[in-house]
N, C-alpha and C positions, 0 to 999 in steps of 0.2 A: 693141517691139510683141510681141503674142502670137504664138508660133510652135510649133505642135504637131508635134513630131518623133516622140514616143512616144504612140501612141493610148491607151495605158493611163493617160496623164496628162491626159486630157480627158474629163469626164463629160457634155459636151454641154449644159450648163446655159443657155448663150447670154447670160450676164450681160455678157460682154465686148462682144458686139454691141450690147447696150442701152446700155452705158456710153460707147462711143466717141463723142467730141464731133463727129467728122467723118463719122460713119455710114459708115465705110469697111470695116466687117467684115460679111461675108456668111456665113451658115451653109450649108455645102455638104455634100450627102450623099455618102458614100463608097460603095463597091461592096456594103457590107453594109446600107446604108440609114441609117446613123447620121450625124448632123450634126456637122461640125467647122468651126471658124472659119477663114475665108480673108480675108486682109488685102489691100485695094487699096493697093499701095505708093505709087501716085501721089498719093493723098489723105492717106495717113498722115503725121502730124506728130511721131511718136515721143514722144508725151506719157506713155506708160506706163500710162494709165488702165485699159486692158484687162487688164494683168497684175495690177493692184491688186485687181480684183474676182474673180479666179480663185480658187475655193474650194479648189483643189488646190495651185496654185503658192503662194498666200498663205494657207495653212491657218490657221484660227482655233484657237489653242492653248487658249483659255479656253472651257471647256464648263460648262454649267449642271449642277450635281451632282443626281443623282437624289434626290427628296424623298419620294415616296409612290407606291404601286402599287395598282391595283384590277382586279378582274374586273367587267365592266359590260355592260349591254345596255339598249336602248331599251324603254320600257314599252309603246310602240305596236308591237304584234306585226307589223303589216304593214310598218313601216319596218325592223324587225329582219330580216324575211325578205328584203326587197329590198336589204339592205346586205351588204357583204362579210363582216363579222363580227357585231358586236352593235348597230350603228347609233348609236354614240357620236358620230361626226363630225356626223351630222344634228342631234343635240341641241345640240351646241356651235355649229354654223352657224346654227341657228334662233335661238339666244340672242343671237348677235352681230347678226343682221339686225333683231331686235326692238329692239336698242339703236341703230338707225339706222346699223348698220355695213355693211361690204362684205366679201364672201367671195370668195377667189380659189382656184380649184382646177381639176382636169382634167375635161374633158367630151368626149364623142364629137362629131365634126363630121358634116355630112351625108354625107360619104364614109366614115364610120366610122373615120377617123383621129382622133387625140387631140390636143387643144390646151388650154392653160390659158386660162381666161376669168375675168371678174369678174362677180358678181351681187349685187344688194342686194334681191332679191325672193325670198320664200319658195319660189315655184314653181321657181326656178332651182337649189335645193339638190339635188333628186332627180337632176339631170343630173350632179352631181359625186360621187354615191355610187358604190360598187363599184370593185373593182380593174380597171384597164385593161391593166396589164402592159406594153404597148408604150410606148416613150418618148414623152412628150408634147412638143409644140412650145411653147416658152416665150418666143420672141422677142417683145418688147414688154410682157411681163407685169410685169417689174420696174419699167419706166417707169410703167405703170398703177398699180402698188402705191404708188409714190412720190407720184403725183398724189393718190390717195385719202387717203394719210396726211397730206399737206400741208393738207387741209381740216379735219383734226382728228377725222375719223371713225375709229372702231375698225375695223381691218382684220385679218381672219383669212386667213392664207395657209397652204394645205395643199399639200405636195409631198414629193418624195423628200428624204432627208437632205442630199444635195448641193445641191438646189434651194433649200432653206431657208437653208443656209449661204451660198449665192450671193447671196440677197436681202440678208442682213445685210452682206455685203461691199459690195454695190451701194449700200446706204444709208449705208455708213460707220458702222455701229452699229445698234442696235435701238431704235427709238422706243418710247415708253411705250404708244402706242395700236396697236402691232402685236402680234398673237398668232400665234406660229409653231406649226404642227402638222405634224410629220413622221410617218412610219410605219415599221414594221419592214420593211425593204426587202431583197429577195433579189437584185434587179437588174432592169434594163429590157431588154425583148426587141427585137430588130431589127424596124424597120418593114417591111423587105422580107419577112422571114419571116411577119409578120402579114398583109401584103397577099397573099402567095402562098397562105397558108392559106385566106383568105377566097375567093380566086379558085378554088382547088381545090374548095371546098364549093359555090360558085356553079355550077361546071360539073357537079358531081355531082348537085345538086338542080335544075338547069336553071332557075335563077332568081337574081335579085339579092338580096343580103342586105338585110334590113329592120331587124333589131334584133340587136345583139351583147350578150350577158349572160354575163360570166365570173363565177365563184363563185356560180352559180345553186344554190339549195338544194332543188331538186325531190327529190333523193335524200338530203337532209340536209346539214348543215354540214360534217361530217367527210368525207363523200364528195362534196364540191362538184363541180359540173358546169359544162361550157361549153354554153350554150344559145343557138342562133342561129335566128332566125325569118326566113323568106324571103318575098318579095313574093307568091309563088304560094300562100302559106298553109302550106307545109310547114315542119317544124321538125327541126333537128338537135340532139340532146342526148347527150353522153357524159360520164361522170364523169372525175375527175382521173386515173384509172388507165387510161383507154382513149381519151382525146382526144389526138390526135397533137401538137397545139400545146402542151398541158400536159406531155406526155412529153418533148418536146424541151427544155422549160424546166426542169422539176423533176427529171427523171431523167437525161437525156443531157447537159445543161449545154453545149449548143452554140450557143444563140441569143442569149446575153447580150452587152451592150456590153463591149468589152475592159476598160474601167476598172472594171466591176462585179466582175471577178475579183480585183481588187486595191483594193477600196473603201477610201477614206480616212476614211470617216464611220461606222465601226463603234464600238460601245461602248454602255454604259448611260447615260453622261452625254452630253448633246446640247446644241446651241445653241438648240434649240427649247424651247417652253414645255410642250408635251405630245407624247408619242409614242403612236401607236395601232397596234394589230395584232390578230391572232387569238390567243386564249389557248389554244393547242394544249397538250394534256396537263392541262387544268384538272380533268378527271374523276379523275385519279390522286390528287389531294389534296383537291379541292373538288368532289366528285361532284354535289352539289346545285346547283352553278353551271353545269352543262352539260346541256342537254336536246336537244342536236344542232340547235338553231335559230340558233346563233351567239353566242359570248361574246367580248367585246372584252378585250384586254389594254391597260391604260392606265398609262403611266408619266408622272408629273408631275415637271417639273424646276424650276419657278419658282413664286414667289408669285402671279404673274399667271396661271399655268396653274391653280393651285389656286382662284383667284377665279372664273375663267370656268367651271371644272368645277362649282364650287359653285352658280353661277347656273343651270347647265344640269341640276342634279341633279333638279329637278322632273320632268324627262322620263326619268330614268334609274333603273335599279337599280344601286347602287354597293356593292361589297364589298371591303374592304381585303384584300390578299394579300401574300405574300412575293415580292419582285421576282425572286428566284432561281428560283421556280417558273415564272415567265414565261420566263426565260432558258432553262431546261431544255427547254422545248417550242419554242423559237425560236432555234436555234443561229446563224441569220444576223444576230442582234443583234450578235454578236461576231465571226463568221467570214464570209468571202466564199466563194462557190462555187468549186470547182476546175475550171479550164478543161481541156477535152480536148485532147490533142496533135493530133488530126485536125480541130480546129475549122475551120481554113482550108479544108480539103478539103470539109467540109460545105457551106460557102458556095459553093465552086466548083461542086459537084455540084448545088446548089440552082439556080444560074444556068444550068448547061448541061443538066441532066437534068430539072429540075422538082421540084415539091413531092411529088408522088406517089412519085417515085423515092426521095427521101431519107427519107421516113417508112418505106418498106419496109426501107431499109438501117439506119436508126438506131433506129426505135421497135420494138425486138425484143419488148418486153413486150406490146405491143398484139397482135401476131400469135401470140406464145407463149400468151397467155391464150385466144385464139380456138381455137388448136389443142388446148389442154387441155380446153376445153368440148366440142369435137367428140369427143375421145377418151372423155370421161366419158359422152357420149351413147351412143357405140357400146357401151361396157361395160354400160350400163343396159339396152340393147336385148338383149344376149346373156344377161343375167340373166333 
């Protein structure tokens, strides 16, 4: 049976829970909010099915070699603006649904948490756009994918690299009617950090959160922002350099899942058909391909990936590029973030002191920038 001793060896994909024939595996949250499998030993028959689908314990050594790379964006500017990068996922998803297919991806729930769902309607695609950052709940989604595939319909599954590998393990191989789309992943954030962040803002704005929008482009794609709308009509918006949630994630490296600091799914070659991400650094060599509205990096790994991208091309601007130019701007394709030595202390303080306390202690950049602005203002007054 599956037995997680080292938390760095569990990505929380939940494939083991979906695979168990006796349904004796529950996903239980730890003190950091991350889910881990817990086995009911009274029901367990020691069949080993859970171990067989673990993407870390039974890693897939065979990867699809990189075939081609593109800079791309959606021709519909409204979709491009509403998307994390260039809106390529929307074009692929629309193409699959037009072929009577099914799309599986992550969406916000009513409580603003994130879960994987399935949709076969064009209106459902917009809910699957944009980065969510927090780890999505995937229990049941592998079973749903298998059912959809069994009908012969084309299925597009979009998830983290570990989730896509977990699905291949769960299915005992990749069916011809399955299209796998992963993305350049830096890691997933603790659901507790996410919840306390929202609670902190709700208290500050005296209202419940209505809409959460990460990677908002009000200030442009390069200076992407976190925009949160509240039920009382007020709006919070801070760019990536001044939003505490993004600082904890991008600068302080304290809020990621333990396995994300030792990710087993790095590399240019993947088990997926297509890998999507932001084409950071595009302007250095391909200046004409970056107007600060979002440019996608697209890595194609299979013939099937080339075929679906070709069918979606009517919605896209596609420009062949050198894969190494994509890698240069996205070091997390190859490397995991480095964990801080005081990461455990961060979570202890978060629970005992609260969110407002930890951001004052850890988000030094936020307060340093404010101090610098104040000093600059004083100097200008003296002049």
